[in-house]
N, C-alpha and C positions, 0 to 999 in steps of 0.2 A: 672087323667090325658088323655085327647082324642088327638085325632089326628088331628094336625091342618092342613087343606088343604087350601093351595092356590089356586089351579088348580083341576077339576077331579082327581082319580085313578081308572085305569083300573086295575082290581083282576082279572089275566087272568089261567085259565084250559083246556090243549090239553090232548086228548087222541089219539095216535098214530098208526100206522103199525108196529111201530117197535121205535129204538130211535138212528138210522142212523139219523142223522141232513141233510146228501148230497142223501141217500134218499129212507125215510120215507117218509107217510105224513098223514097230520090230517084226522082222523073221527070222531073228537068231537071238537066244541072249546067252551066256556064258557065263558064270559065274564061279572064280578060284576060291576060296573061301581058307583063309588061312588062320591056324589056331595061334593063343600066343605059346603054347608048348611046339611047334613048327607043323601040326599036323595040316594035312591037306583035304578039302570036302570039295568035289565039282559036284556042280548041276547045269548042265544046257541043256535047250531046248530050241525045236521050230516052232514059231508064232505064225498062222495063220494070221494073216494083218488085213481082213476082211478087206482086200483091195488089190488091182494088181499090183505086179512086183514086175516096174520098168524093164526093160533089157539093158538099158545104161546099168542100173543096178545089178541086175544081175551077172554083168560083167565082170563085177567087180567081185561078189563075195560068192556067186557060184550058186545061189539057190533062186529056183524057179517055181512058176507058179503049183506048177505040176510036184515041187518036192512038198508044200504046202497045205495042199488042198486037203488033208485028210487029219492038218497038225492043228492045235486044239488054240482057240482065242486068247487073246493076253489076258482077256475078262474070267478066262477059264482057269486060267491057272496063275493068277495075280496073287492070291492069296499062300499059294505055294512057294511063290517067290520072294514074295516080303516074307513069310515063317525063316526062309533057308538065312536069306539073310541078317535076319536079325536087327540086335544093335549093330551091328558090327560098323567100325568104321569104313570109306569105299572107296577105293583106288580103280585105277584105269592107264589111258590114252589117250591125251584129250577128251578130258571123262568130265574136267567139271565146264565143259563147252558144250559136249554131243552127246555121252552116253547117257551122265548122268540124268540133266534134264530133259533128254527123250525119256526116261525110266520114268522117273517124276511124273513126266505126262501121261505114259501110258497108266501109272494108277490112278492120274487124276481120272482119265475117261474112262477106267473102269470103276469108279467109287470107290476106290480102296485109298483111304489117307495113310499116307507114308511119309513119316514124321526125319525131316533133318534137323532136327534140334540136339543137339549135344556127341553128330556126329562130326568127323576130322575126313575132308577130302585131299585126298594126294593123287594129282596129275603127275605121272612118269614123262608125258611129254612136254611140262612145265618147264620140271630141272632138265631134263636133256635138251632143250630148246635154250638155256640159260646157261648151260656148261657146253654143248657141243653143237647146237642148230644140223641136225638131223632127222631121217625118218624114221622108223617104226623097226623094217627088215635094217636099216644100218646102226640101228640102236642096238640092236640083235645083236649083230655079228659084232660091231664095236666092243660092248660091255662083255658080251655073253661066248667073243668067238664062234659063235654059230650059226648058219646058215635058219632064216626062221619057213622052213617045212608048211605049207599050208597056210599061209597068208591069207588074210582075209576069211577064214575060219575061226568063229569067234572063240571056242576053245583053245586052239593054237596061239592068237592074239592075247586071250586073256592069260594065259601059261607064261608066254614069253614076257607081258609086260611084266609080271611078280619079279620074274628073274631080273629083267633089265635094272629094277627099284634096289632087288640087292644086291646088284654089282654096283650100282651107283653108290649105295652106301657105304661097300668096300673102298670106293674110288676115292670120296669126297668126302673128306674129316668134317667139312664145315655145314654139311648140310641134317647133319643128325642121323637120330639114330631111332626116337621116339615117334609115334605118327603123331604127337602132336608138332614135334620139331621138322616134319618131313610137310604136315601139311600148312605150317606155317609158311616152309620153303616155297612150295609149288602152289601153295593156293590163294587166292585171290581176297584181302580183305576189302576191298569195296563192294565188292560183291552185293547186291539186295536179292535181286532176282536172275535164275539160271542165264536167262534170253540177253541179260545183262543190259536191260532198256531202261534200267533203273541201275544210279550205283552209290559210294558215297563219297560223298566228299566232303572233307574233315569232318566225319562223322552226319554229316548231313545226306538227307537222300535226296539225288535228282536224277531230271531225265538227263538221257546218255543218249536221247535220238529225239530226228525231229525238229518243232516248227520251237518248242521247247526245252529242248538241248542246252543244259545247265543252270535249267530254274531247278531250285528247288520244288519236290514235289505238293507237298503244303501249299505252298505259293499259288501255284497253279489250278490247285482244286479249291482254293480261295476266291481267286481272282477271274477260273471259268470252270464253276465246277461241271459244266457240259463234255467237259474232255472225257471225264471219267468215263459217261455214258457212252464215248465213243471207241472208248478203246477196251471198256466190254463188248462191243460187238462188235469188231474188228478180228481179223487173223492175227492174233497175239497166242501164246502157249498161256494154258491153262495158270502154270506156273505164276509166270509175269502177271494175269489178273487176280493170281491170289495173295500178290505180294501187296499189288495198288487198292485192294479191297483193304486190307490190313492195315495201310497204310490210313484209308479214311477216315476207319472207324474210329484210328488210333487218335485222328484228328479231329473229327467228332465228339469222341470221349473228352478230351481234353478240354473242346471247346463248353462242353456242358456243366463239367467239374469246375468251369470259371464263372 
């Protein structure tokens, strides 16, 4: 079986200064865009994060401060990246938890609106863990019978991720072949924001952390409205703050109508 595409899929891999979505920055981005006819388009860029790259991060991906000192900032290339992705669905390895939230955070910091409406999110790691419980290099060896040369090079990881997804579709008849089916299998229907500070339980948005964990967001906004201000001033990803603001605005809009 082959993956059936009704629109492009952009397979994304990021290398960063660290794993804190709210504080860390991208140092390399690679996007392998697969068109419905099977054509591949690749965009790879080193990014100046405008902050020091910790040695621990450089030890993982091999990108140093010297390598990015003359590279463009994300803000300088944000529109180019946005245009390249276009209306594509998004794919990656652990992308629903890290790469996509980090990318959206960078777009927000650059003042670029990047809509997730109408997009499908396919997380190859989620499929892999549900089926086999391995790492990316092991997944590449398991599914494609190849060694992942250049692991932690964003382009090599993105290419390998797409090849793994193709192999997964061939191997597992129950995960589907369309982007809709693959996103449903690997996606997270309960997700509200990418950092998962809020989730949906029976269709209701609830807190997924802290003292209000499990409580409906609307209830907390009514009982403790100052909690909104606390979160807006806190070290939360911009996507989380945006979603919280959307819920707040929707709550007061509904209140005004009543």
